[in-house]
N, C-alpha and C positions, 0 to 999 in steps of 0.2 A: 621350767615349760619348755614344750618341746619348738622346734622353728617350725614345724608339720601343720600346731597349732596357734601359730600367733598369727596374726592378722589384724591390718588397718582400716577397716570398716569406709564406705566416702564419707559419710558421716562423720568418723575420726579424723579421714583426712583434713575434713572443712573445716573442724574445730582446731586443727594441728594450726592449720593455714591462715585462720583468724587471730590466735594466741602470738603466733607470728611474726603478722603484716601491724599489731596493737606493741611489740615491741615486747614482747612476753619472754625472758630466758626461757633455754627448754627444761629443763631442772623443773622451774616451776610450774609451766606449761603441765609438766605431765603431772604432777602431784595434783594438780586442783583436776585432772581428767581420771583420776586415778578414785580421787574423793567422790565425784559423781558417782565414779560403777561400784563405788562403797569398795573400794581399796586392791590393790594392784591386783590379785586373785583375776577378779572382774570385768579388764578395762579390755587381754586381748594382745598386747602386744606389750614391750619391753622398751623404755628411754631410748636404748640403742637401737631399737625399729624409728624411733619417731626422728631418730638423728640423721639415720640413713634416710628419710625416705626425705627432707629434705633438703637434703645436700643432694638427692637426685634431682630434686623438683629443681635446686638453684643449678644445674649443671645446664638440666635442657635448658632453662632459659639462658644459658648462656652461649647456646649447641652454635650459633652464629657469632660469639665475641664478643670483644665490648664496643664495639663498631654498632654492629647490625641490633644488638641490645639498645645504646644507646638511638639507633633510627628507628626501632621498633617503639620507645617512648616517645619518642617525637610527636609521629605517625598518628600515635594515641591521641595524644592532647592534642593535636591538631582538628583530630577527628573527631573531635568534644568539643573546641572550641576556635574558627579561625584568629581569635585575633592574639592567641600564643606564638609566643615568637621564639626562633630560638638564630643563632648563626655559630660559626668554626672555624679554626685557622687550619689551615693547612702547609708545613714548611716545602720546602723543595724535591723531599722522596714522599712529595702525597701522602705522609702523617698526620693525623692532628695532633696538632702543639694544646689549642684552645680550643672552650666552648663553654657559649655565655647561651643562657636562656630567660624566659620570662612569664606565667601566665597571664591573662587577659587582668585579674585583678590587682597582681602588682603593677600594671599599667595605668589602671585605673588609681591604686593608691597613690605613684610620684604625681601623678598629676593634681592631687590635691594634699600631700603632704612632702614634695618635694624639693623646700627651700633647702632644708639642713640634711643633709645626708652622712652616714659613717661607712666605710671601707673595710672589713675587716678579713684579714687573709690567713691568720694565726690556726687552721684548722687543716688538716692532714685526713683524708678522707679514704682510701685504700692504701692497696699493699703498695704501691708504686709510693707512696709518700706525696700527691697528686695535692697543689693546694686550692683550698675551697676559698672562693672571693665572695661575700655577702653585702650587699651593697642595700643598708637599712636605714630606718629614719624613726622619728615620734608621727602617732596618731594623733586626733580632736582630744583624747585620751591620756597623755603623755605616755602609752603603750608603744612597746617594740612593733614596729609594721617592716615589711621584706619587698625591696624592690626589684630584687634578682639576684639571681647566683652562675658564679664560673669557674668552670675547674681546670687551671694554670697548667704548662706546663712547667714552667719554671716563675720568678720572680722577678726579671729582667724589666727594664724603660721599655723593649718593645713589646713584653706580653701586658704589659700595665696603656700600654698607650694603644694597643690595639681594643685591651676591655674599656677604655675611658670610650674611643671614637663609638665604636657597639651599642654601649650605655644611652651614649647622646643620641645615636641614629636614632635608634628606634625610639626614643620621647624627642622625636623630634625635635634635636638642639636645644632642648628646654636645659640651662645649664643649673646647678646650684647653686645657691648664694654660699654656703660653708659647706667645707668638702674636712671629715675628720678620719683622720687615721693613723698609723702608729706612726714608728721612727722612722721604717722602710725608706732607704736614699734614693732608691731604683724606682717609688712609687710618687716619690714628692718628685722628681724631676718629667715621670712621663705627665703629672699631673699635671705641672707648669703650662706643660707644653699645651696640650691640649687645651685648659679650663683656665687660662692664662688670669678671667677679672676675679674668679673664684676665690674667697679666704682659706687656704687650707690651716687647718688648727690638729695639733696631735692630742689624740686619745689620750686622756685623762688616766682613762684606767690600764690601759697598755703602760706608760709613764711610770704608775707606779709598780707593774710587774718586773721593770725591766728596775727600776729602782732598788727594787727587792733581791735580782740578781746581781749587781753591780756593788751594791753596800745593803747586803742581807746581816752583816758581821755588827752593823750600823743599828741593830734593830731588837735586840732580845730584850730583854725581860727590865723594867726600870727605862730604860732606855725613850726617850721623847725626840729623839730622831724622825720618825715619821710623822709625828703632831708639827713637831717645826713645820717640814717640809709640805704638808697638807696645806699648811697656813699660807707657806709661800705661794700655795696654787690657787687657792680661793678666799684668801683669809685678807689681802687691803684691795681699796678701791685707789689709795693713793701711790702712783708709782714709785715716790722717795720712800714709803714708808716701807717697801719690798723689797726695795734697795737696799734696806737696812738691817731689814730682817733675812737677806739673805746672805749678808758679809759678816752677820753674826750668828748665824748656820755655819757658814765655812769657818771660822773662828773656834767658835766653841767646838766641834769635832775634829777639827787640823786636817779639815779638805781642799784648802784654798791649789793645791795639785792634782788635785781628782781628774780625772781627761772626761769622765762622762758629766763630773759637773759640769765641768766648761762647755761643752756641749749643750748640753739645755741650757745655760747660760745665756749660750749664743744665740740660740730659739726660743726666746722668753714669751716675746710676741707670740707665736704659737699655742702655748700653755697656760700664762700665768692670767690672770684675771683682769688686775690690772691695768693689760697693756692689751687685752683682745677690744675692739670697739666693732666687731663682724655680726651678723643677727644669727644667732646660736642655739635657739631654743632655749640657752641658761642650764643645758645638759652641761656642757663640756666633753661630750658622748660617752662618759664615764656610768653613767645607767642602763643610756642604751647599749652599750658593749659589752655589761654585768650580764645583764639577762639574755643578751642571743648567744654570747659564748657558752654560756651553760648550757643553752637550750642543745645546742647544736652538739657541743663535745661528749654532751648525751647520748647521742645518736650518729656522731660518723667516729670508728671505727677502723683500724689498719685493713683487718681482715675482712673489711666487705666488698665483694664485687658491687659491679655498677648498680645492677637493679637493686640491689638490697639498699645502696646509697639513696637511689631516688625514692624511692619506698617512704626510707626513714626520713629524706627529708621532704618530702612532703607531708610526714605528721608534724613536723617540729613548722611546715609552717601552715598547716590547719589548726593547731596547737594558738595560735598565733591573735587568727582570724575568728576562732572560736570567744576568748578574751576580750578582744573588740566589742563582737556583740551580745556576750552579757554586760559589759561595759554600756552598751546602747538599753541594754532594755534595765540595767538599775536605774539609768537616769531617766528614762522614762514612769518607773515607777517608784520613787524615790525624790521627796522632795531636800532639795540642800537644807541647812540649818543656818538662820540667819544670827550672826555676833551683834549685829543690831537691824533688828525688825527697823525701826521708821527709814532708814536711809535709804530713798528713794535710787539712788546707783546702786546700790547693793539686789533690793527689789528686778530691779532691769536684767542688769549681769544675771543672775540665778535663773533668769528664764532664756538666757542665750548659749552660757556660756555651758562647756561640760561639765562634770560636777569636778573631777579632778583640776582644772584648770580654774575653776571657779573657787576651789579651796587656798587655790595659790595666791587670787587677785586678794579674796578678804583678807589671808595673812599680812599681804603689802597694806590692805587698807584700814586697817586695825591700827596702824601706825600712824599714821597722820594723825590721831586722838593725840600723840605727841612732841608732833610738829608745832615750832612757833616761825613766823616770820622776823628776822630781825634785821634786816632791813628791803625797802622795796622802795622802789622807782618807778612813776607810773605817768610819767610828766610826758614821754616822748611815744611813736609810734608804736614802738612795744616799751609793754610794760618787762621788769625785771624785779626780780623778787629773791634775795637771801635765805634760805631755808635751814634750817638746826635742827636736831631731834633731842630730846633730852636725856639724859645721860647717854648721849652718844655723840664722840669727837665728829667732826670734821663738820663741813659744808658743803650747800648742794645750791647750785643757780639756776632758777628754773626763768623762761623767760614764753612772755604768752603777749600775742598778736589780735587783738580787739576785731581787728578787721575778719579776718580771717579763721579766729578761733583756735589757730593753731597755737601750741604747750611744747614746750621743749625742755628736757633737766639736762641736766651735768652728768648724771649718771649712768644717760643712757639706757634704762631699763628697758622702755619700749621697743627701741631703736636693736635693740639682744634679744629679746626674749617676748615682745610683743603684745605683753601686758603693761597698764599705765603706774606708773611708781605713788608712791607715800608722797612724795613733794608736791605734784603735781594735783594731787586729789587733795593738799591745804591749799592750794593757791585755787584748784575748783572751787573749795567752800568759801575762801575769800571772794568771791565774785560772783557766787550764787548759782555756779553752774552745778545740779542739783542731779544732772544726766548725764550716762558718758557718751559723749558723740560718736558714730557712726566711725569716724576715719578711725578713730581709734579702737573698736573692735574687728580684730582679725578675722577673717573667715574661718582658717585655719582650726582655730580654736572653740569654733565655736558647732554646737548640737548640728546644726543644715550643711554643715562643709560638703557633705556628698549630695549636693544637689548638679546640676545638669549634666551634657554628653560632654563624654572622652572621644576623642577619633586616637586613633593609632598613626603610624606616619605615614604608610597610604592614602588616608585621610577615611576610613569605612568607621562606621561608630563600633566602639568594644560596649561587648555586653557580655559583665559575669557569667553570667548561665545563660546561654542564646536557649537554649531549650523552655529553661524556667519563664523568658520571655515569650514565646511564643506559646505557653502554654497560659499565662495569665491576658494574653491578647484576645484568643481562641474565644476565653470562660468572657470575658467583657464583653465581645462581638455576639457571642449566645445571648444574653441578656437582653444587649440591645434588639437583634433580632428576632425573639421569641414577642417581646412586647409590639414591633412592629409589624407581625404576621397576626397579632390575637386580632389588633386595631385596625387593619386592613383588611381580611374575613371577612368582615362585618357589611362592607357595602360592595357593589360590582366594581364602581367606579373605583371607589382606592382601592382594592384589590388589580385595578388594570394598571393604575397608576404605578405601586410598587414592583406589577410585575415585570410592568418594560422599564424599569427605571433598575432592577435588580440585573435584568438581562444585560443593558448598557453598560450596570459595573462589574458584570462580571468576564466580559472582552475584555474590557479592560484591564482589570487585575490577571489575566492569562499573557495580556499583551508584557505586563510588567514582572512577572512571573519569565517571562522567556527573556528579556533585557537581564536580569538578574541571572539566568543560567548561563548565558556567556558571559557575565561577570564571573560566573562562581568559575566555570573552564578555565578562565583565563591562572586565577587564583591557585587551582588544580595544578596546573601546568606549572607555575612558578614553585610551588611544595615540590610538586614532582623532579624540579631541576635542579633543587638544593637537596632532597633527596639522592638524589642521582650523585652527584656530587659528592656528596658525603660514603656512598657505595663502592667511590675509585680509589677510596680512602685505603690505606696498608693498613690500619688500625690506629691505634695512639701512638705515640713519640712514648720510647720508651725512656728514661733518666740510664745513663752510663754508673753503676755503679752505687742504683737506688737500693732502698732495701726494701725483699722482697721472703716470700713466706715456704718458698722451696724449699724444701730438706734436703741437709747434707748427703751427698751419695759415698757408699761406703767404698771402701780401694777395692772389691773383689768389682763395684757394677763402675767403675771407671777404668777397666783394664781394657784393652780392645778387642772385638768381636775378631 
C-alpha cells in the first residue's frame, strides 16, 4: 500500500485511542481492527502508521514536559472533584523530588478502612526508575483498596518522612494502628519518627521474596526448607514452640552463621505470628501485597512517560473499585449458606457481616463443637475458663465479666482480627448467650460500613462524585416541588402561601450561593497558588547515573561540530 493511499480516519483514531486506554498492545489492537474491516487490505493503514500516530500523540501530550503534564493532570482532577489532593516537595535547586496524590474515593476509603495500612515501594514506574509508593489496605470484603500513591526521588529517610507526614496531614493526622512495609531500613526509621505508636510489621510476602533471593539454593525440588520457614511464620501460637522450630530449622540446614536469618530472628516480633499482638486483620500483608503487586506491575513499565503512567494507574484503581462494587452486588443478591441453620448467632451475623467475613467467622464458629471446658472458676467477679480442643494441642484461657459482659481470650483473635474466636463462642454457649453483643461486631467488617459523612483536612465534606450527588439532589427536589405545585394550584389561598414562601426561599438560596462563591474563590486561589508553585519548578530531579532509554550515539555524532 502506497503512503499516499494510507490514512487513519477520525473513527479509526478514536478506536486506536480506546484500545490504548484499556491497555491493549498495538499488535493486538491492529489485528482486532483488521478483523473488523475484513482483512488488512480494507483497514486503510499499517501497524507502523498506528505506532506513529500513538507516538505523535504522546509527544504532543508531553510538549510542556513532565512537570507540565503532571500539573495538567492535577488541574483536571481538581476540576472534576475539589476533594482531590496532591502535594510535592522541591529541593534547593527548585526541582521536584517527591509527589503525592489521592482522590476523593481514597480519602473516603481510608476513613473507613485505614486501621491497617501496607506501604509498598517495589515498583519502578518510568525510564528514570523513580519508585512508586502505594498505600493500600483491606476493605470490608477483604479485597485490596488503595489509599494513596507517591512518586519518590529516592528511598531515603528524608523522603519517607515527608511521605508519611504528607499522608497524615491529608487525613487530619488519623494514624493507622498497624503499618506493614518491606525490610527497608530507611522506611522503618522514618515510620518510627512520624508514627511511633503504630505497630510496624514486616510484609511476609516481601519477606518470602527476600528469602528466595538469599536462600534460593535451599528451595530446590524435594527440599522442605520453604515449608518449615512458613511454619515458623504462621504455624505457632506458642513462643516456645516457635523457638524450638527455628532452632531445628537452623540445625537441619546448617544455617547458624547465615547473616540474613540472624537479622530476621532479631526482628521476629515484626513477622512471627506468635509474637505479633497488634491489630493486623489477620493478613500479615501477604494476600494484600500479592494482589496489589501483581496488578500494578502489569501496568507500570520502565518505558512509560508520566501521562501513560497516570492512565495505567487509574485503570488499576478502577479495577479495584469495580471488584468491590461486584462484591456489594453479590452480597445483596445472594444469601450466605449456614452450616448450622438453627444457630441464632449465625443467623444474626449472616445479615450483618459481608459474605467473605461471615465465611471466616463461620469457619471459626464451627470449631466450638470440638471445644470443651477443662477447668472453670465462677466464684469471683471474673469467671475464668480453660478451653481445649479435641485432637488439638494447647489450651486457651478465657475470662468473662458478667457485670459488663466483656470477654477476653488468650488467643487474642478478636484483638488482632476483629472476629470472635471459637473459645469465646464456647463460653458464650455455656452462659446461654445466643446473640453476639454489639461490642464484638466491628463496623469495618459489616455491610453498612460506608455510612456517614467524611470531611477532608480543611473541613469540607468529601463527595466521591460531586456531579452525581448534584443530579440526585435535583431529582429529589423536582419530585417534591411537582407534587407541591399540583396541590397548591387548586386554591388561590394555597397558591399564595406557596408563592410567597418560595419567593423567600429563593432569596435565601441566592444569599447562600453568594457565600459559597466566595468560599469557592478562596479555594481556587489556594489551588492556583499550588499550581503556580509547581510551575516555578525546573522539572523533575533526575538521578545521577539512572537508567535511561536514550540510544547510544555513534562515533561520528560524538565528534565536535
